[in-house]
C-alpha positions, 0 to 999 in steps of 0.5 A, a space after each residue: 500500500 505504501 509503495 502504491 501510494 508513493 507511485 501515485 504521488 509521483 505520477 501526479 503532474 507538478 505545477 511548473 513555475 514561470 521561471 522554469 518555463 521561461 528558461 526552457 523556452 530560452 534554451 529551445 530558442 537558443 538551440 534553434 538559433 544556433 542550428 538554423 544556419 546549419 539546417 538552411 545550408 544543408 537543405 540548400 546543398 541537398 536541393 542544389 545536388 538534386 537539381 544538378 543531378 536532374 539537369 545533368 541527367 536530362 542533358 546527357 539523355 537528350 544528347 544520347 537521343 539526338 545522337 541515336 536520331 542522327 545515326 538513324 537519319 544517316 542510315 535512312 539517307 543511305 538506304 536504297 543507294 548502292 552504298 546502302 545495299 552493301 551495308 546492313 538494312 535500315 531497320 536492323 541499324 535502327 533497332 541496334 541504335 535504339 538498343 544501344 541508346 536505351 542501355 546508355 540512358 539507363 546506365 547514365 540515370 543509374 550512375 547520376 542518381 545513385 551518386 546524387 543519393 549518396 551525396 545527399 546522405 553524406 550531407 545528412 551526416 549518415 554513415 555510409 560505410 554500413 550502407 555500402 557494406 550491406 549493398 556490397 554483400 547484397 550485390 554479391 548474393 544477388 550476383 551468385 543467385 542471378 549469375 545466369 541473368 547477369 551473364 545473359 545481360 552482359 552477353 546481350 550488351 556486347 553482342 549489340 555493341 559488336 553488331 554480331 547479328 540483327 533483325 532479319 539476319 539468318 543465323 546459326 546459334 548452335 542451339 537453334 537456326 533461323 531468322 532473327 525477329 527480335 534482339 533483346 539484352 537477355 533473349 534473342 528470338 529466332 524464327 525457324 524454317 518450320 515456323 517455330 519461334 526459338 527463344 535463345 538466351 544470349 548467355 548460352 550462345 557460344 558461337 554464331 554463324 551469321 549467314 546474312 553479312 557480307 556475301 553468300 555463295 550459291 552452289 549447284 551440282 549438275 550430274 550428267 552422263 559420262 559420255 556427254 560433251 563436257 565443253 558443250 555442257 559448260 557452254 550451256 550452263 555459262 549461257 544460262 548464268 549470263 541470261 539469269 544475270 540480266 533478268 529481274 530481280 536476279 541482276 541485283 541478287 547475283 553479285 558475280 557471274 555464274 562460274 562453272 568450277 569443274 568436275 566435283 566427282 567422277 563415277 563410272 556412268 556419270 560426272 558431277 559438275 559444280 556450279 557456283 555464284 556469289 550472291 547477296 546475303 540471305 538469298 543464296 537458296 533462292 538463287 540455287 533453286 532458280 539456277 537449277 530450274 533454268 539449267 534443267 530446262 536448258 539441258 532438256 532443250 539441248 537433249 542432255 539428260 540429267 542422271 541420278 546420283 549413284 549410291 555411296 560405296 558402303 550403301 551400294 555394297 550393303 544393298 547389292 545382292 549376293 550371287 551365291 545367296 540363291 545357291 543351295 549348300 551341297 547335300 548328300 540327299 541331292 544324289 539319289 544313288 547315295 546311301 543317305 538318299 536311299 535310306 529316306 525311300 519309304 519301305 513298300 507295304 508287305 503282304 497282308 496276313 489272313 485271318 
């Protein structure tokens, strides 16, 4: 009871004298007067830091955007010209430049705003050492957990910067082959020959075979009988190539005259003539089909027959029948005078016994 009464007495508010209230107010006013200049200077410094960061970010992003737009205008002016035909197409360069611009703008924003945030925290007298240490540990943990994602992202960045392939290119990525329909920093989309869409992670691509850069080669094999006049066949194929190079649209797709390289293989009853032509990238298959069509039609008109390719030696040996397979193995039963053959003769029935 005594303790409860004492606690109740202590908890009752005591009247504050006028002198004590005045002294407290003077202390608070003095503390505010001493620190207001620091607050004002720190506030102005933080506002100045934020304003400078925003202005710098805006200027750099605008400069990057103007640079990308200038690159696109240069590409559009070259598109359709002879020089533009030797370069990659405008759409591919536009997407590549937009991807590079997006990466640069994101990196710029991250660096500028991150630096501004750390500077503001330092102005507020916040110790950045624990924060940076925690961020480092978290970054290492995230890096280990999402190492595949980081690998895909870095591979995509270097792929775009090095211009390894772009939209519209026919590529062989090892895990898939097809036409590039979309290029991303993490995943590349390919359209296969059967219409399937392949999503290939950039980090898993170990090699790239780009069939749409530079030039391509169209190769055709023509097999005729071995007794044909090869000089005549060469002249017919050369004439077909010259006529094809004069027609639309093959005059743009064929970059060099069709060349007869010579005999690619010689068999007992036929020979294989190799025909080659340098073409625009990505159109080699179409040139090969048209060239086969024209050569076949011209050879038929000249009375030269195209024969089929013989089987390989291993397949021909395996599929050829054995002449001795139809010969029966020697047997003693085949000789009717042999003891074995006579032993197989049935015993004639004897006289029947009467009852």
